[in-house]
GUFILUM-715306 format. One record per atom (N, C-alpha, C): residue in three letters; z, y, x; residue number from 1. Coordinates in steps of 0.001 Angstrom, whole numbers, plus 500000, padded with zeros to 6 digits. Each point is the difference from the previous one (the first is absolute). Layout:
REM residues N
+------+--------+--------+--------+------+
| seti |     zz |     yy |     xx | fimi |
+------+--------+--------+--------+------+
|  Ala |      Z |      Y |      X |  NUM |
...
+------+--------+--------+--------+------+
//
This chain:
REM residues 179
+------+--------+--------+--------+------+
| seti |     zz |     yy |     xx | fimi |
+------+--------+--------+--------+------+
|  Unk | 604091 | 268074 | 941953 |    1 |
|  Unk | 499921 | 500167 | 501362 |    1 |
|  Unk | 499293 | 500281 | 500985 |    1 |
|  Unk | 500314 | 499854 | 501040 |    2 |
|  Unk | 499149 | 501410 | 501138 |    2 |
|  Unk | 498998 | 498938 | 500481 |    2 |
|  Unk | 498698 | 500358 | 499592 |    3 |
|  Unk | 498950 | 499006 | 500621 |    3 |
|  Unk | 499091 | 500434 | 501183 |    3 |
|  Unk | 499425 | 499260 | 500459 |    4 |
|  Unk | 499728 | 500148 | 501143 |    4 |
|  Unk | 498409 | 501558 | 499970 |    4 |
|  Unk | 499575 | 499729 | 499003 |    5 |
|  Unk | 498875 | 501451 | 499783 |    5 |
|  Unk | 500718 | 501514 | 499512 |    5 |
|  Unk | 501168 | 499500 | 499516 |    6 |
|  Unk | 501114 | 501858 | 500120 |    6 |
|  Unk | 500369 | 500331 | 500777 |    6 |
|  Unk | 500253 | 498416 | 500770 |    7 |
|  Unk | 500556 | 501072 | 501921 |    7 |
|  Unk | 498631 | 500416 | 500717 |    7 |
|  Unk | 499123 | 499088 | 499851 |    8 |
|  Unk | 498510 | 500736 | 500830 |    8 |
|  Unk | 500225 | 501598 | 499506 |    8 |
|  Unk | 499586 | 499979 | 498880 |    9 |
|  Unk | 499645 | 501176 | 499449 |    9 |
|  Unk | 501294 | 501331 | 500182 |    9 |
|  Unk | 500982 | 499662 | 500085 |   10 |
|  Unk | 501105 | 500641 | 500065 |   10 |
|  Unk | 500464 | 500365 | 501913 |   10 |
|  Unk | 498868 | 498777 | 500454 |   11 |
|  Unk | 500155 | 500500 | 501687 |   11 |
|  Unk | 501221 | 499185 | 500281 |   11 |
|  Unk | 501184 | 499505 | 499467 |   12 |
|  Unk | 500872 | 499573 | 500343 |   12 |
|  Unk | 499946 | 498887 | 501299 |   12 |
|  Unk | 499036 | 499139 | 499819 |   13 |
|  Unk | 499536 | 499491 | 500965 |   13 |
|  Unk | 499194 | 500195 | 501305 |   13 |
|  Unk | 500982 | 500321 | 501303 |   14 |
|  Unk | 499263 | 500400 | 500964 |   14 |
|  Unk | 498976 | 499121 | 500727 |   14 |
|  Unk | 499048 | 500514 | 500272 |   15 |
|  Unk | 498642 | 498899 | 500567 |   15 |
|  Unk | 500191 | 500593 | 501730 |   15 |
|  Unk | 500181 | 499339 | 500754 |   16 |
|  Unk | 499590 | 500106 | 501281 |   16 |
|  Unk | 498306 | 500308 | 500488 |   16 |
|  Unk | 499819 | 500591 | 500937 |   17 |
|  Unk | 499039 | 500478 | 500395 |   17 |
|  Unk | 499092 | 498794 | 500021 |   17 |
|  Unk | 500337 | 499092 | 500669 |   18 |
|  Unk | 498831 | 498735 | 499948 |   18 |
|  Unk | 499788 | 499184 | 499098 |   18 |
|  Unk | 500658 | 500133 | 499253 |   19 |
|  Unk | 500107 | 498933 | 498243 |   19 |
|  Unk | 498596 | 500368 | 499457 |   19 |
|  Unk | 499552 | 498878 | 499595 |   20 |
|  Unk | 499053 | 500709 | 498930 |   20 |
|  Unk | 500104 | 500665 | 498877 |   20 |
|  Unk | 499765 | 500791 | 499165 |   21 |
|  Unk | 499966 | 501098 | 498934 |   21 |
|  Unk | 499957 | 499645 | 498786 |   21 |
|  Unk | 499072 | 498503 | 500471 |   22 |
|  Unk | 499718 | 499085 | 498077 |   22 |
|  Unk | 500912 | 499153 | 499778 |   22 |
|  Unk | 499975 | 499658 | 498983 |   23 |
|  Unk | 500552 | 499674 | 498905 |   23 |
|  Unk | 499975 | 498472 | 499746 |   23 |
|  Unk | 499982 | 498998 | 500312 |   24 |
|  Unk | 499538 | 498446 | 499930 |   24 |
|  Unk | 499426 | 499692 | 498782 |   24 |
|  Unk | 499332 | 499501 | 499552 |   25 |
|  Unk | 499408 | 499936 | 498271 |   25 |
|  Unk | 501582 | 498602 | 499353 |   25 |
|  Unk | 500506 | 499721 | 500687 |   26 |
|  Unk | 500998 | 499242 | 499671 |   26 |
|  Unk | 500852 | 500853 | 499660 |   26 |
|  Unk | 500644 | 500607 | 500542 |   27 |
|  Unk | 500985 | 501308 | 499802 |   27 |
|  Unk | 499291 | 500879 | 498569 |   27 |
|  Unk | 498976 | 500320 | 500089 |   28 |
|  Unk | 499302 | 500748 | 498729 |   28 |
|  Unk | 500342 | 499291 | 498879 |   28 |
|  Unk | 499874 | 498245 | 500153 |   29 |
|  Unk | 499941 | 499619 | 498728 |   29 |
|  Unk | 501639 | 499254 | 499720 |   29 |
|  Unk | 500537 | 500149 | 501057 |   30 |
|  Unk | 501744 | 500021 | 499791 |   30 |
|  Unk | 500873 | 500797 | 498995 |   30 |
|  Unk | 498941 | 501345 | 500401 |   31 |
|  Unk | 501121 | 501298 | 499146 |   31 |
|  Unk | 499449 | 499675 | 498725 |   31 |
|  Unk | 498387 | 499294 | 499332 |   32 |
|  Unk | 500133 | 500249 | 498373 |   32 |
|  Unk | 500916 | 498724 | 499765 |   32 |
|  Unk | 499432 | 498982 | 500698 |   33 |
|  Unk | 500534 | 498499 | 499173 |   33 |
|  Unk | 501787 | 500100 | 500597 |   33 |
|  Unk | 500125 | 500528 | 500945 |   34 |
|  Unk | 501948 | 499864 | 499418 |   34 |
|  Unk | 500542 | 500637 | 499133 |   34 |
|  Unk | 499452 | 501175 | 499714 |   35 |
|  Unk | 500347 | 500487 | 498525 |   35 |
|  Unk | 499962 | 499242 | 498595 |   35 |
|  Unk | 498634 | 499739 | 500204 |   36 |
|  Unk | 499670 | 499238 | 498819 |   36 |
|  Unk | 500700 | 498477 | 500311 |   36 |
|  Unk | 500393 | 499059 | 500629 |   37 |
|  Unk | 500650 | 498926 | 500164 |   37 |
|  Unk | 501854 | 500515 | 499939 |   37 |
|  Unk | 500246 | 501101 | 499937 |   38 |
|  Unk | 501300 | 500377 | 499815 |   38 |
|  Unk | 500126 | 500437 | 498789 |   38 |
|  Unk | 498741 | 500417 | 498994 |   39 |
|  Unk | 499949 | 500397 | 498612 |   39 |
|  Unk | 500318 | 498763 | 499037 |   39 |
|  Unk | 498977 | 498982 | 500465 |   40 |
|  Unk | 499652 | 498447 | 499358 |   40 |
|  Unk | 500837 | 499427 | 500407 |   40 |
|  Unk | 501305 | 499968 | 500571 |   41 |
|  Unk | 501088 | 498700 | 500861 |   41 |
|  Unk | 500158 | 498964 | 498706 |   41 |
|  Unk | 500154 | 499147 | 500230 |   42 |
|  Unk | 500532 | 499123 | 498898 |   42 |
|  Unk | 501783 | 500099 | 499962 |   42 |
|  Unk | 500351 | 500039 | 498808 |   43 |
|  Unk | 501719 | 500256 | 500022 |   43 |
|  Unk | 500687 | 498962 | 500933 |   43 |
|  Unk | 499685 | 499261 | 500367 |   44 |
|  Unk | 500500 | 499089 | 501284 |   44 |
|  Unk | 499853 | 500200 | 501211 |   44 |
|  Unk | 499263 | 500958 | 500311 |   45 |
|  Unk | 499586 | 500009 | 501449 |   45 |
|  Unk | 500515 | 501649 | 500301 |   45 |
|  Unk | 500381 | 500157 | 501040 |   46 |
|  Unk | 500333 | 501379 | 501237 |   46 |
|  Unk | 499442 | 500130 | 501188 |   46 |
|  Unk | 499163 | 500853 | 499955 |   47 |
|  Unk | 499716 | 500441 | 501393 |   47 |
|  Unk | 500653 | 500494 | 500727 |   47 |
|  Unk | 500065 | 499657 | 501242 |   48 |
|  Unk | 500875 | 501432 | 501181 |   48 |
|  Unk | 498892 | 499867 | 501027 |   48 |
|  Unk | 500343 | 501085 | 500500 |   49 |
|  Unk | 499031 | 500779 | 501658 |   49 |
|  Unk | 500843 | 500137 | 500527 |   49 |
|  Unk | 499900 | 499074 | 501437 |   50 |
|  Unk | 501477 | 500974 | 500912 |   50 |
|  Unk | 499591 | 500972 | 500471 |   50 |
|  Unk | 498943 | 500559 | 500078 |   51 |
|  Unk | 499454 | 501163 | 500473 |   51 |
|  Unk | 499272 | 501120 | 498898 |   51 |
|  Unk | 500013 | 500333 | 499415 |   52 |
|  Unk | 499051 | 500582 | 499161 |   52 |
|  Unk | 499071 | 500708 | 500201 |   52 |
|  Unk | 499865 | 500336 | 501588 |   53 |
|  Unk | 498924 | 500699 | 500245 |   53 |
|  Unk | 498731 | 498402 | 500619 |   53 |
|  Unk | 500717 | 499211 | 499835 |   54 |
|  Unk | 499208 | 498680 | 500261 |   54 |
|  Unk | 499501 | 499261 | 499120 |   54 |
|  Unk | 499189 | 499882 | 499023 |   55 |
|  Unk | 499505 | 499733 | 498669 |   55 |
|  Unk | 499309 | 498138 | 500568 |   55 |
|  Unk | 499753 | 499843 | 501258 |   56 |
|  Unk | 498985 | 498627 | 499542 |   56 |
|  Unk | 501522 | 498917 | 500817 |   56 |
|  Unk | 501144 | 500448 | 499430 |   57 |
|  Unk | 501065 | 498840 | 500664 |   57 |
|  Unk | 500997 | 500280 | 498894 |   57 |
|  Unk | 500150 | 499255 | 499004 |   58 |
|  Unk | 501200 | 500116 | 499095 |   58 |
|  Unk | 500498 | 498200 | 499261 |   58 |
|  Unk | 501355 | 500421 | 499366 |   59 |
|  Unk | 500534 | 498491 | 499906 |   59 |
|  Unk | 499708 | 500232 | 498372 |   59 |
|  Unk | 499748 | 498552 | 499285 |   60 |
|  Unk | 500254 | 499695 | 498544 |   60 |
|  Unk | 501329 | 499435 | 499653 |   60 |
|  Unk | 500497 | 500418 | 499032 |   61 |
|  Unk | 501384 | 499296 | 499749 |   61 |
|  Unk | 499492 | 499637 | 498621 |   61 |
|  Unk | 500007 | 498426 | 499670 |   62 |
|  Unk | 500325 | 499770 | 498666 |   62 |
|  Unk | 501206 | 498925 | 498894 |   62 |
|  Unk | 500256 | 500063 | 499594 |   63 |
|  Unk | 501256 | 500159 | 499142 |   63 |
|  Unk | 499297 | 498877 | 498515 |   63 |
|  Unk | 499500 | 498646 | 500443 |   64 |
|  Unk | 499648 | 499749 | 498614 |   64 |
|  Unk | 501166 | 499639 | 498746 |   64 |
|  Unk | 499386 | 500363 | 498960 |   65 |
|  Unk | 501028 | 500125 | 499111 |   65 |
|  Unk | 500056 | 498491 | 498857 |   65 |
|  Unk | 498832 | 499403 | 500471 |   66 |
|  Unk | 499596 | 498631 | 499234 |   66 |
|  Unk | 500244 | 498979 | 500807 |   66 |
|  Unk | 499850 | 498943 | 499783 |   67 |
|  Unk | 499587 | 498354 | 501090 |   67 |
|  Unk | 500593 | 499712 | 501018 |   67 |
|  Unk | 499739 | 499132 | 500677 |   68 |
|  Unk | 500810 | 499472 | 500886 |   68 |
|  Unk | 500266 | 500809 | 501177 |   68 |
|  Unk | 499488 | 500893 | 500073 |   69 |
|  Unk | 500622 | 501390 | 500874 |   69 |
|  Unk | 500995 | 501033 | 499324 |   69 |
|  Unk | 500375 | 499624 | 499018 |   70 |
|  Unk | 500330 | 501624 | 499344 |   70 |
|  Unk | 501451 | 499352 | 500427 |   70 |
|  Unk | 500321 | 501831 | 500586 |   71 |
|  Unk | 501255 | 500394 | 500613 |   71 |
|  Unk | 499693 | 499984 | 501746 |   71 |
|  Unk | 499122 | 499771 | 500196 |   72 |
|  Unk | 499423 | 500095 | 501673 |   72 |
|  Unk | 499698 | 501280 | 500213 |   72 |
|  Unk | 500061 | 500432 | 501096 |   73 |
|  Unk | 499137 | 501601 | 500730 |   73 |
|  Unk | 499639 | 499005 | 500996 |   73 |
|  Unk | 498501 | 500270 | 500091 |   74 |
|  Unk | 499364 | 499989 | 500716 |   74 |
|  Unk | 499105 | 500589 | 500583 |   74 |
|  Unk | 500010 | 500571 | 501279 |   75 |
|  Unk | 499844 | 500787 | 501264 |   75 |
|  Unk | 497846 | 499656 | 500199 |   75 |
|  Unk | 499557 | 500834 | 499742 |   76 |
|  Unk | 498330 | 499843 | 501068 |   76 |
|  Unk | 500058 | 500879 | 501009 |   76 |
|  Unk | 499302 | 500018 | 500600 |   77 |
|  Unk | 499446 | 500983 | 501166 |   77 |
|  Unk | 498458 | 500055 | 499508 |   77 |
|  Unk | 499536 | 501182 | 500117 |   78 |
|  Unk | 498590 | 500688 | 499818 |   78 |
|  Unk | 499576 | 500527 | 500941 |   78 |
|  Unk | 499222 | 499310 | 500963 |   79 |
|  Unk | 499089 | 500884 | 500993 |   79 |
|  Unk | 498686 | 500329 | 499635 |   79 |
|  Unk | 499218 | 501114 | 499683 |   80 |
|  Unk | 498590 | 500238 | 499737 |   80 |
|  Unk | 499791 | 500480 | 501336 |   80 |
|  Unk | 498727 | 498759 | 500542 |   81 |
|  Unk | 499398 | 500284 | 501337 |   81 |
|  Unk | 499138 | 501507 | 499571 |   81 |
|  Unk | 499360 | 500259 | 501619 |   82 |
|  Unk | 499260 | 501240 | 499696 |   82 |
|  Unk | 498955 | 499993 | 499405 |   82 |
|  Unk | 499473 | 498668 | 499903 |   83 |
|  Unk | 498437 | 499547 | 498842 |   83 |
|  Unk | 500017 | 499729 | 498951 |   83 |
|  Unk | 501568 | 500101 | 499857 |   84 |
|  Unk | 499998 | 499818 | 498583 |   84 |
|  Unk | 499037 | 501288 | 499272 |   84 |
|  Unk | 499226 | 500347 | 498823 |   85 |
|  Unk | 499809 | 498590 | 498965 |   85 |
|  Unk | 499022 | 498885 | 500163 |   85 |
|  Unk | 499439 | 499888 | 500986 |   86 |
|  Unk | 499274 | 498689 | 500464 |   86 |
|  Unk | 500483 | 499044 | 500126 |   86 |
|  Unk | 501161 | 499884 | 500351 |   87 |
|  Unk | 501053 | 498741 | 500293 |   87 |
|  Unk | 501606 | 500517 | 499124 |   87 |
|  Unk | 500427 | 498546 | 499615 |   88 |
|  Unk | 501118 | 499963 | 499379 |   88 |
|  Unk | 501270 | 500527 | 500408 |   88 |
|  Unk | 500834 | 500522 | 499668 |   89 |
|  Unk | 500900 | 500482 | 500533 |   89 |
|  Unk | 500447 | 498610 | 500675 |   89 |
|  Unk | 501451 | 499950 | 501227 |   90 |
|  Unk | 500347 | 498706 | 500164 |   90 |
|  Unk | 501948 | 500326 | 499289 |   90 |
|  Unk | 500494 | 498947 | 499268 |   91 |
|  Unk | 500686 | 500033 | 499110 |   91 |
|  Unk | 500852 | 498221 | 500804 |   91 |
|  Unk | 501614 | 500486 | 500118 |   92 |
|  Unk | 500606 | 498948 | 500506 |   92 |
|  Unk | 501691 | 500071 | 498872 |   92 |
|  Unk | 500279 | 498787 | 499674 |   93 |
|  Unk | 501549 | 500398 | 499444 |   93 |
|  Unk | 500604 | 499531 | 501391 |   93 |
|  Unk | 501073 | 501134 | 499460 |   94 |
|  Unk | 500829 | 500284 | 501430 |   94 |
|  Unk | 501750 | 498805 | 498830 |   94 |
|  Unk | 499684 | 500020 | 499049 |   95 |
|  Unk | 501439 | 499362 | 499682 |   95 |
|  Unk | 499457 | 498373 | 500068 |   95 |
|  Unk | 501133 | 498846 | 500843 |   96 |
|  Unk | 499561 | 498863 | 499348 |   96 |
|  Unk | 500060 | 499314 | 498627 |   96 |
|  Unk | 498610 | 499651 | 499419 |   97 |
|  Unk | 500168 | 499038 | 498654 |   97 |
|  Unk | 499247 | 498868 | 499689 |   97 |
|  Unk | 500048 | 499418 | 499273 |   98 |
|  Unk | 499401 | 498447 | 499640 |   98 |
|  Unk | 499024 | 500295 | 498793 |   98 |
|  Unk | 499120 | 499938 | 500557 |   99 |
|  Unk | 498955 | 500529 | 499304 |   99 |
|  Unk | 498381 | 499342 | 500688 |   99 |
|  Unk | 499164 | 499352 | 498546 |  100 |
|  Unk | 498857 | 499381 | 500495 |  100 |
|  Unk | 499174 | 501226 | 500803 |  100 |
|  Unk | 499941 | 501146 | 499671 |  101 |
|  Unk | 498607 | 500516 | 500206 |  101 |
|  Unk | 500777 | 501289 | 501420 |  101 |
|  Unk | 501189 | 499775 | 500468 |  102 |
|  Unk | 500744 | 500534 | 501149 |  102 |
|  Unk | 500494 | 499119 | 500410 |  102 |
|  Unk | 499793 | 500039 | 501870 |  103 |
|  Unk | 500440 | 499039 | 500924 |  103 |
|  Unk | 500893 | 500610 | 500476 |  103 |
|  Unk | 501463 | 499161 | 500135 |  104 |
|  Unk | 501050 | 500322 | 500507 |  104 |
|  Unk | 500224 | 500742 | 501202 |  104 |
|  Unk | 498836 | 500446 | 500788 |  105 |
|  Unk | 500078 | 500423 | 501280 |  105 |
|  Unk | 499646 | 501984 | 499192 |  105 |
|  Unk | 499695 | 500105 | 498817 |  106 |
|  Unk | 499509 | 501311 | 499119 |  106 |
|  Unk | 498195 | 499929 | 499828 |  106 |
|  Unk | 499282 | 498965 | 500495 |  107 |
|  Unk | 498729 | 500133 | 499772 |  107 |
|  Unk | 499699 | 499863 | 498389 |  107 |
|  Unk | 499082 | 500780 | 499428 |  108 |
|  Unk | 499492 | 499994 | 498554 |  108 |
|  Unk | 498616 | 499657 | 499543 |  108 |
|  Unk | 500174 | 499159 | 499295 |  109 |
|  Unk | 498933 | 499627 | 499389 |  109 |
|  Unk | 499394 | 500715 | 498728 |  109 |
|  Unk | 499200 | 500901 | 500203 |  110 |
|  Unk | 499727 | 500767 | 498797 |  110 |
|  Unk | 498065 | 500411 | 500072 |  110 |
|  Unk | 499732 | 499352 | 499025 |  111 |
|  Unk | 498379 | 499869 | 500368 |  111 |
|  Unk | 499451 | 501685 | 500323 |  111 |
|  Unk | 500656 | 500784 | 499105 |  112 |
|  Unk | 499414 | 501582 | 500476 |  112 |
|  Unk | 500159 | 500290 | 501013 |  112 |
|  Unk | 501022 | 499495 | 500926 |  113 |
|  Unk | 499958 | 499926 | 501609 |  113 |
|  Unk | 499660 | 499311 | 500873 |  113 |
|  Unk | 499172 | 499473 | 499502 |  114 |
|  Unk | 498326 | 499368 | 500823 |  114 |
|  Unk | 499168 | 500594 | 500217 |  114 |
|  Unk | 499443 | 500136 | 501336 |  115 |
|  Unk | 498557 | 500879 | 500445 |  115 |
|  Unk | 498868 | 498896 | 499060 |  115 |
|  Unk | 500062 | 498618 | 500154 |  116 |
|  Unk | 499273 | 499390 | 499156 |  116 |
|  Unk | 500566 | 499111 | 498891 |  116 |
|  Unk | 499689 | 500108 | 499034 |  117 |
|  Unk | 500515 | 498686 | 499161 |  117 |
|  Unk | 499506 | 499225 | 499206 |  117 |
|  Unk | 499713 | 498944 | 500212 |  118 |
|  Unk | 499397 | 498766 | 498903 |  118 |
|  Unk | 499674 | 500258 | 498862 |  118 |
|  Unk | 501384 | 500978 | 499132 |  119 |
|  Unk | 499731 | 499926 | 498683 |  119 |
|  Unk | 499595 | 501546 | 499670 |  119 |
|  Unk | 499227 | 500702 | 500950 |  120 |
|  Unk | 499719 | 501572 | 499722 |  120 |
|  Unk | 500883 | 500601 | 499587 |  120 |
|  Unk | 501218 | 499887 | 500132 |  121 |
|  Unk | 500783 | 500711 | 499092 |  121 |
|  Unk | 501101 | 500546 | 501565 |  121 |
|  Unk | 499356 | 500430 | 501662 |  122 |
|  Unk | 500364 | 499923 | 500969 |  122 |
|  Unk | 499834 | 501843 | 500054 |  122 |
|  Unk | 500334 | 500373 | 501024 |  123 |
|  Unk | 499962 | 501490 | 500526 |  123 |
|  Unk | 498564 | 500695 | 499487 |  123 |
|  Unk | 499890 | 501015 | 499681 |  124 |
|  Unk | 498934 | 500858 | 499741 |  124 |
|  Unk | 500410 | 501745 | 500251 |  124 |
|  Unk | 499104 | 500765 | 500787 |  125 |
|  Unk | 500341 | 501021 | 500011 |  125 |
|  Unk | 500124 | 500757 | 498544 |  125 |
|  Unk | 499873 | 499497 | 499053 |  126 |
|  Unk | 500632 | 500669 | 498789 |  126 |
|  Unk | 500782 | 499672 | 499093 |  126 |
|  Unk | 500562 | 498881 | 501178 |  127 |
|  Unk | 501786 | 500202 | 499458 |  127 |
|  Unk | 500659 | 500834 | 501087 |  127 |
|  Unk | 501205 | 500075 | 498977 |  128 |
|  Unk | 501087 | 500747 | 500785 |  128 |
|  Unk | 501266 | 499851 | 499909 |  128 |
|  Unk | 501188 | 500716 | 500624 |  129 |
|  Unk | 501156 | 499757 | 500315 |  129 |
|  Unk | 500956 | 499894 | 498955 |  129 |
|  Unk | 499874 | 500479 | 498804 |  130 |
|  Unk | 500444 | 499543 | 498931 |  130 |
|  Unk | 499389 | 498639 | 499307 |  130 |
|  Unk | 498810 | 499319 | 500623 |  131 |
|  Unk | 500151 | 498508 | 499604 |  131 |
|  Unk | 500138 | 499131 | 500860 |  131 |
|  Unk | 500553 | 500593 | 500986 |  132 |
|  Unk | 500662 | 499373 | 500902 |  132 |
|  Unk | 501434 | 499814 | 499441 |  132 |
|  Unk | 500315 | 500894 | 499617 |  133 |
|  Unk | 502009 | 500071 | 499647 |  133 |
|  Unk | 499783 | 499008 | 498352 |  133 |
|  Unk | 499324 | 500262 | 499355 |  134 |
|  Unk | 499820 | 499379 | 498755 |  134 |
|  Unk | 499736 | 497872 | 500212 |  134 |
|  Unk | 499115 | 499950 | 501000 |  135 |
|  Unk | 500236 | 498629 | 500297 |  135 |
|  Unk | 500660 | 499387 | 500600 |  135 |
|  Unk | 501069 | 500684 | 500920 |  136 |
|  Unk | 501080 | 499673 | 500395 |  136 |
|  Unk | 501070 | 499730 | 499483 |  136 |
|  Unk | 499773 | 501286 | 498588 |  137 |
|  Unk | 500859 | 499829 | 499103 |  137 |
|  Unk | 500212 | 498786 | 498699 |  137 |
|  Unk | 498817 | 499405 | 500154 |  138 |
|  Unk | 499357 | 498732 | 499119 |  138 |
|  Unk | 500190 | 498969 | 501124 |  138 |
|  Unk | 500389 | 500142 | 500797 |  139 |
|  Unk | 500670 | 498520 | 500644 |  139 |
|  Unk | 501241 | 499614 | 499328 |  139 |
|  Unk | 500354 | 501113 | 499642 |  140 |
|  Unk | 501322 | 498951 | 499670 |  140 |
|  Unk | 500262 | 499928 | 498620 |  140 |
|  Unk | 498820 | 500106 | 498826 |  141 |
|  Unk | 499379 | 499671 | 498870 |  141 |
|  Unk | 499560 | 499530 | 499370 |  141 |
|  Unk | 498564 | 499387 | 501008 |  142 |
|  Unk | 498847 | 499222 | 499468 |  142 |
|  Unk | 499983 | 498939 | 500791 |  142 |
|  Unk | 500747 | 498804 | 499371 |  143 |
|  Unk | 499659 | 498550 | 500845 |  143 |
|  Unk | 499244 | 499253 | 499727 |  143 |
|  Unk | 499019 | 500392 | 499538 |  144 |
|  Unk | 498900 | 498863 | 499266 |  144 |
|  Unk | 499550 | 499667 | 501477 |  144 |
|  Unk | 499701 | 500315 | 500887 |  145 |
|  Unk | 498472 | 499352 | 500839 |  145 |
|  Unk | 500934 | 499958 | 501599 |  145 |
|  Unk | 500329 | 498517 | 499932 |  146 |
|  Unk | 500884 | 500115 | 501640 |  146 |
|  Unk | 498508 | 498654 | 500270 |  146 |
|  Unk | 498440 | 500255 | 499811 |  147 |
|  Unk | 499436 | 499054 | 500681 |  147 |
|  Unk | 499638 | 500158 | 501514 |  147 |
|  Unk | 500201 | 501497 | 500276 |  148 |
|  Unk | 499762 | 500165 | 501646 |  148 |
|  Unk | 501242 | 500459 | 500346 |  148 |
|  Unk | 501155 | 499659 | 500353 |  149 |
|  Unk | 501220 | 500330 | 500264 |  149 |
|  Unk | 500185 | 500173 | 501375 |  149 |
|  Unk | 501109 | 501192 | 500275 |  150 |
|  Unk | 500045 | 499799 | 501869 |  150 |
|  Unk | 500954 | 499464 | 500331 |  150 |
|  Unk | 500816 | 500238 | 499364 |  151 |
|  Unk | 501952 | 498827 | 499901 |  151 |
|  Unk | 499588 | 498649 | 498795 |  151 |
|  Unk | 498663 | 499021 | 500626 |  152 |
|  Unk | 499840 | 498767 | 499492 |  152 |
|  Unk | 501491 | 499557 | 499253 |  152 |
|  Unk | 500925 | 500077 | 501344 |  153 |
|  Unk | 501195 | 499170 | 499645 |  153 |
|  Unk | 500395 | 500469 | 498603 |  153 |
|  Unk | 500104 | 501689 | 500359 |  154 |
|  Unk | 500859 | 500158 | 498037 |  154 |
|  Unk | 498985 | 499783 | 499372 |  154 |
|  Unk | 498604 | 500049 | 499587 |  155 |
|  Unk | 499105 | 499434 | 498905 |  155 |
|  Unk | 500222 | 498887 | 499628 |  155 |
|  Unk | 500246 | 499135 | 501212 |  156 |
|  Unk | 500090 | 498195 | 499626 |  156 |
|  Unk | 501652 | 500014 | 499436 |  156 |
|  Unk | 500824 | 500923 | 500420 |  157 |
|  Unk | 501402 | 499740 | 499559 |  157 |
|  Unk | 499789 | 500643 | 498284 |  157 |
|  Unk | 499365 | 500655 | 499918 |  158 |
|  Unk | 499829 | 500697 | 498186 |  158 |
|  Unk | 499463 | 498855 | 499327 |  158 |
|  Unk | 498731 | 499693 | 500092 |  159 |
|  Unk | 499547 | 499385 | 499564 |  159 |
|  Unk | 500675 | 498097 | 499833 |  159 |
|  Unk | 500747 | 499694 | 500936 |  160 |
|  Unk | 500674 | 498967 | 499996 |  160 |
|  Unk | 501607 | 500582 | 498995 |  160 |
|  Unk | 500488 | 500673 | 500353 |  161 |
|  Unk | 501637 | 500123 | 499348 |  161 |
|  Unk | 500105 | 501801 | 500081 |  161 |
|  Unk | 499808 | 499843 | 498408 |  162 |
|  Unk | 500233 | 501683 | 499697 |  162 |
|  Unk | 501296 | 500390 | 500135 |  162 |
|  Unk | 500843 | 499257 | 499724 |  163 |
|  Unk | 501321 | 500310 | 499964 |  163 |
|  Unk | 500815 | 500252 | 501592 |  163 |
|  Unk | 499627 | 499095 | 500429 |  164 |
|  Unk | 500080 | 500161 | 501559 |  164 |
|  Unk | 499343 | 501032 | 500731 |  164 |
|  Unk | 498711 | 500421 | 499515 |  165 |
|  Unk | 499576 | 501044 | 500533 |  165 |
|  Unk | 500696 | 501256 | 499646 |  165 |
|  Unk | 500128 | 500082 | 498622 |  166 |
|  Unk | 500986 | 500920 | 499901 |  166 |
|  Unk | 501402 | 500631 | 500633 |  166 |
|  Unk | 500769 | 498737 | 500481 |  167 |
|  Unk | 500955 | 499842 | 500333 |  167 |
|  Unk | 499621 | 500574 | 501940 |  167 |
|  Unk | 499344 | 499791 | 500228 |  168 |
|  Unk | 499754 | 500310 | 501578 |  168 |
|  Unk | 499521 | 501249 | 499512 |  168 |
|  Unk | 498914 | 500580 | 499200 |  169 |
|  Unk | 500379 | 501408 | 500399 |  169 |
|  Unk | 500847 | 500926 | 499652 |  169 |
|  Unk | 501064 | 499501 | 498869 |  170 |
|  Unk | 501238 | 500856 | 499866 |  170 |
|  Unk | 500384 | 499714 | 501358 |  170 |
|  Unk | 500386 | 499102 | 500704 |  171 |
|  Unk | 500781 | 499595 | 501679 |  171 |
|  Unk | 499281 | 501161 | 500646 |  171 |
|  Unk | 498899 | 500283 | 500394 |  172 |
|  Unk | 499163 | 500879 | 500831 |  172 |
|  Unk | 500313 | 501177 | 499263 |  172 |
|  Unk | 500457 | 500764 | 498713 |  173 |
|  Unk | 500311 | 501334 | 499641 |  173 |
|  Unk | 501204 | 500175 | 500827 |  173 |
|  Unk | 500848 | 498925 | 499326 |  174 |
|  Unk | 501515 | 500457 | 500731 |  174 |
|  Unk | 500321 | 499675 | 501404 |  174 |
|  Unk | 499202 | 499286 | 500797 |  175 |
|  Unk | 500083 | 500095 | 501323 |  175 |
|  Unk | 498985 | 501618 | 500464 |  175 |
|  Unk | 499087 | 500381 | 499519 |  176 |
|  Unk | 499086 | 500615 | 500668 |  176 |
|  Unk | 499635 | 501115 | 498640 |  176 |
|  Unk | 499878 | 500325 | 499142 |  177 |
|  Unk | 499687 | 500739 | 499090 |  177 |
|  Unk | 500604 | 501014 | 499150 |  177 |
|  Unk | 501738 | 500060 | 500623 |  178 |
|  Unk | 500739 | 500859 | 499233 |  178 |
|  Unk | 500317 | 501079 | 500764 |  178 |
|  Unk | 499542 | 500489 | 500953 |  179 |
|  Unk | 500477 | 500879 | 500890 |  179 |
|  Unk | 499221 | 501607 | 499634 |  179 |
+------+--------+--------+--------+------+
//
């Protein structure tokens, strides 16, 4: 994969005279972290960079093999802000899904994506993109804790009637997550 650092070293990126000549801290971190993330992807995940020169925006596709969401294809957009690694990446789910920790409009509830987390498992500068990928992947396998759900209706549905919940998940997969 062509990385930003290789392009900069090769002089392939043209710099305008009025542009700063420095690479941001975020971009320096991303050069290393993207490579590490790609080397450590779960087998159910695939990362896609729409523009290989822009490492701060990518999509993550997750295809769970087991559990309620098996057979679905779920796409997440990941935006890494300039303030990274002090602040977490912004993640949205682009695939409509019935899930206690993912809102129907794409918001994602994952403690490591929170700037301030009451469980002390929130974002810290020591976290990396691979942690985000593994955390998102775990949303499809770890159905242990719905004490603080984003989609309260889905969490209550799961607690009330697991078979009906599973049926609704399957319906959503058929309608939205098989493309």
